[in-house]
C-alpha positions in Angstrom: -37.6 16.4 98.2 -41.4 16.4 99.0 -42.5 16.5 95.4 -43.4 13.3 93.5 -42.2 13.7 89.9 -42.6 11.4 86.9 -40.8 13.8 84.6 -38.7 17.0 85.0 -40.4 20.1 86.5 -39.2 23.5 85.4 -39.5 26.4 87.8 -39.0 29.7 86.0 -39.5 33.4 86.4 -39.4 36.3 84.0 -38.4 40.0 84.4 -40.0 42.0 81.7 -40.5 45.5 80.1 -44.1 45.5 81.5 -47.2 43.4 82.1 -48.9 43.5 78.6 -48.7 39.9 77.5 -49.1 40.7 73.8 -46.6 43.6 73.7 -44.1 43.4 76.4 -40.7 41.6 76.3 -38.5 39.5 78.5 -35.4 41.2 79.9 -34.3 38.3 82.2 -35.2 34.6 82.5 -34.2 32.2 85.2 -34.9 28.5 85.1 -34.5 25.8 87.8 -35.0 22.4 86.3 -35.8 19.7 88.8 -35.4 16.1 87.7 -37.2 13.1 89.2 -34.0 11.7 90.7 -33.6 15.0 92.6 -30.7 16.6 90.7 -31.1 20.2 89.4 -30.1 22.3 86.4 -30.0 26.1 86.5 -30.1 28.7 83.7 -30.1 32.5 84.1 -29.9 34.9 81.2 -30.5 38.6 80.8 -32.1 39.5 77.4 -31.9 42.5 75.1 -35.6 43.1 74.5 -34.9 45.3 71.4 -37.3 47.8 72.9 -36.8 50.4 75.6 -37.2 49.2 79.2 -39.6 51.8 80.8 -38.3 53.5 83.9 -41.2 52.1 86.0 -40.2 48.5 85.1 -36.5 49.2 85.7 -37.3 50.5 89.2 -39.0 47.2 90.0 -36.4 44.7 88.8 -33.3 46.9 88.6 -32.5 46.0 85.0 -31.8 49.1 82.8 -31.4 49.5 79.1 -27.6 49.9 79.5 -27.4 46.6 81.3 -28.9 44.6 78.4 -27.4 46.4 75.5 -24.8 43.6 74.8 -27.0 40.7 75.9 -28.5 38.3 73.4 -32.1 38.8 72.1 -34.7 36.3 73.1 -34.7 34.9 69.5 -31.1 34.0 70.0 -31.7 32.1 73.3 -35.1 30.6 72.3 -33.6 27.3 71.1 -31.7 26.9 74.4 -34.9 27.7 76.4 -37.0 25.4 74.3 -34.5 22.5 74.9 -34.5 23.1 78.6 -38.4 23.0 78.7 -38.8 20.0 76.3 -40.7 17.2 78.0 -41.1 19.1 81.2 -44.0 20.3 83.3 -43.8 24.0 84.4 -44.1 25.8 87.7 -43.9 29.4 88.8 -45.4 32.2 90.9 -48.4 33.8 89.1 -47.1 31.8 86.1 -50.4 30.7 84.7 -51.6 34.3 84.3 -48.4 36.0 83.3 -45.1 34.1 82.9 -46.3 31.2 80.8 -48.5 33.4 78.5 -45.6 35.9 77.9 -43.1 33.2 77.4 -45.4 31.6 74.8 -45.6 35.0 73.0 -41.8 35.4 72.9 -41.3 31.8 71.7 -43.8 32.2 68.9 -42.2 35.5 67.9 -38.9 33.6 67.7 -40.4 31.0 65.5 -40.6 28.2 68.2 -44.0 26.4 68.2 -44.4 26.5 72.0 -47.4 24.5 73.4 -48.7 23.2 76.7 -50.0 20.0 75.1 -48.7 16.9 77.0 -47.6 19.1 80.0 -49.2 20.7 83.0 -48.4 23.7 85.1 -48.3 24.5 88.8 -49.0 28.1 89.9 -47.5 28.3 93.4 -49.2 31.7 93.9 -52.6 30.2 93.5 -51.8 27.5 96.1 -50.5 30.2 98.4 -53.5 32.5 97.9 -55.9 29.6 98.5 -54.0 28.7 101.7 -52.6 32.0 103.1 -53.6 35.1 100.9 -50.2 36.8 100.8 -47.4 37.8 98.3 -44.0 36.1 97.4 -41.9 37.7 100.1 -44.4 37.1 102.8 -44.8 33.5 101.5 -41.1 32.9 101.7 -41.1 34.2 105.3 -44.2 32.2 106.2 -43.2 28.8 104.7 -39.4 28.9 104.8 -38.9 31.4 107.7 -36.4 33.3 105.6 -36.3 36.9 104.3 -36.3 37.1 100.5 -33.1 39.0 99.7 -32.8 40.5 96.2 -36.6 40.3 95.5 -37.5 40.9 91.9 -34.3 39.3 90.8 -35.5 36.5 88.5 -33.0 34.0 90.0 -33.9 34.8 93.6 -37.6 34.7 92.9 -37.3 31.3 91.1 -35.3 29.7 93.9 -37.8 31.1 96.5 -40.8 29.8 94.5 -39.2 26.3 94.4 -38.6 26.3 98.2 -42.1 27.6 98.9 -43.7 24.8 96.9 -41.5 22.2 98.6 -42.6 23.6 102.0 -46.3 23.8 101.0 -46.4 20.1 100.1 -44.7 19.2 103.4 -47.1 21.5 105.4 -50.5 20.7 103.9 -51.3 17.0 104.3 -54.3 17.3 102.0 -52.1 18.4 99.1 -51.1 15.5 96.9 -47.4 15.5 95.9 -47.8 14.7 92.2 -47.4 17.4 89.6 -50.8 16.7 88.0 -52.7 17.1 91.3 -50.8 20.3 92.2 -51.5 21.6 88.7 -55.2 21.0 89.1 -55.3 22.6 92.5 -53.3 25.7 91.5 -55.5 26.4 88.5 -58.8 28.4 88.4 -61.0 28.2 85.4 -59.7 25.8 82.7 -58.3 27.8 79.8 -57.8 26.8 76.2 -55.3 29.7 75.8 -53.0 31.2 78.3 -54.6 34.6 78.5 -58.0 33.3 79.3 -59.8 34.6 76.2 -60.9 31.1 75.4 -62.1 28.8 78.2 -63.6 25.3 78.4 -67.2 24.8 79.5 -68.6 21.8 81.5 -68.7 19.8 78.2 -65.0 20.4 77.6 -65.9 22.6 74.6 -64.1 25.9 74.0 -66.1 29.0 74.8 -65.3 32.7 74.4 -64.8 34.5 77.8 -65.2 38.1 76.5 -67.2 40.4 74.2 -70.5 40.0 72.6 -70.0 36.2 72.3 -69.0 35.7 76.0 -70.1 32.2 77.1 -70.8 31.0 73.5 -69.1 28.0 72.0 -66.2 29.0 69.7 -67.2 26.6 67.0 -70.8 27.9 66.9 -69.6 31.5 66.7 -67.2 30.8 63.9 -70.0 29.1 61.9 -72.4 31.9 62.6 -70.0 34.8 62.1 -66.9 33.7 60.1 -65.6 37.3 60.1 -65.1 37.1 63.8 -62.1 34.9 63.3 -60.5 37.4 60.9 -61.2 40.2 63.4 -59.4 38.4 66.2 -56.5 37.5 64.0 -56.0 41.2 63.0 -56.7 42.6 66.4 -54.3 43.1 69.4 -54.7 39.6 70.9 -51.8 37.4 72.1 -50.2 35.2 69.4 -51.0 32.1 71.4 -54.7 33.0 71.5 -54.7 33.4 67.8 -52.9 30.0 67.4 -55.5 28.2 69.6 -58.3 29.8 67.6 -56.7 28.8 64.3 -56.4 25.2 65.6 -60.1 25.1 66.6 -61.1 26.5 63.1 -58.9 23.9 61.3 -60.2 21.1 63.5 -63.7 22.0 62.1 -62.5 21.3 58.6 -61.3 17.8 59.5 -64.5 16.6 61.2 
């Protein structure tokens, strides 16, 4: 194993009803948990999303409404998923922008207080794009000299993502093998929330990345316009964004 781990690293992939982080649902989750001593745990589960799977989504991942009819809901498997992720760093392919934010939404809907505090994430796609500028299937062929069979199956994509990261660390001598270094390299702007509505500035203060207050410090905006908090809480923003904003607001009461 080329990776240097100080705690377990969970590779995971989601198949979903769509790409809207705030609204879409998981229809399959695959987890590959890599321990520092090298042994692995796997977990694959199809999920009944309780909503209809659009034809366009089913054509991509091959999972239809009939196939998940008798599967558990995400709320039913959330405790199991949470236990597998406990005390672990995370890794995936485009996971910082999609899989982690959507997973967080599902966890919060299920009543699990999911957080990224005390853990980091590696986005293998970002490393790949910085180094080679291609997609997952091409990356698997380039780094592992294998054809990706059953692409868009969560289990196949998860295994391929693990193998690519392992090969990337072996190929690029300038890449450090630690999870913290790979996490820093595979991230773009530093985000306070998963969806990128709240970022950190050079002073490590939270700033809004959108709208009329783009670039403004969150604490200043909330002091200047208290109603902006209520507007975001009632608007169609991801639950995790609302959670982060609430934490910032409450933090102001304790200072």
